[in-house]
Phi, psi and omega in degrees: 000127176274155179258127176278138177242136180201167178253133176256117181268122181256175180299157182069019179079004176290133181237126181247131172276140190226155167239140186206158166268158181294138173292150182202172173273166183268101175067027176074011183272359180087346179280143183293146176291153175298154177257137179239121180259120187247119183244136188269166174252186178279135358254040188263184177226181184299339179303336183297337187265003184305310183295319181291319178301318182292324180288332182263353188308324182279349183243339187209153175266109185258137178230133178232102178276154172271123182291158183310131179094358181244137183047239185264010176276000000 
């Protein structure tokens, strides 16, 4: 499973770069998969969650934003 990288523009022109797994349904039941928000600590970036995102990709839609001041945010 590859990790998608994208920028999310928030109100007031704030832009956060994010890493995420692709959204999908949970087990083919048609129900949306649970969403998991992963926040990094100081002095790391969203990349620290890459392995966890890949392991959970089949069960959840994972999103890891870079907090303001990190990488491209």
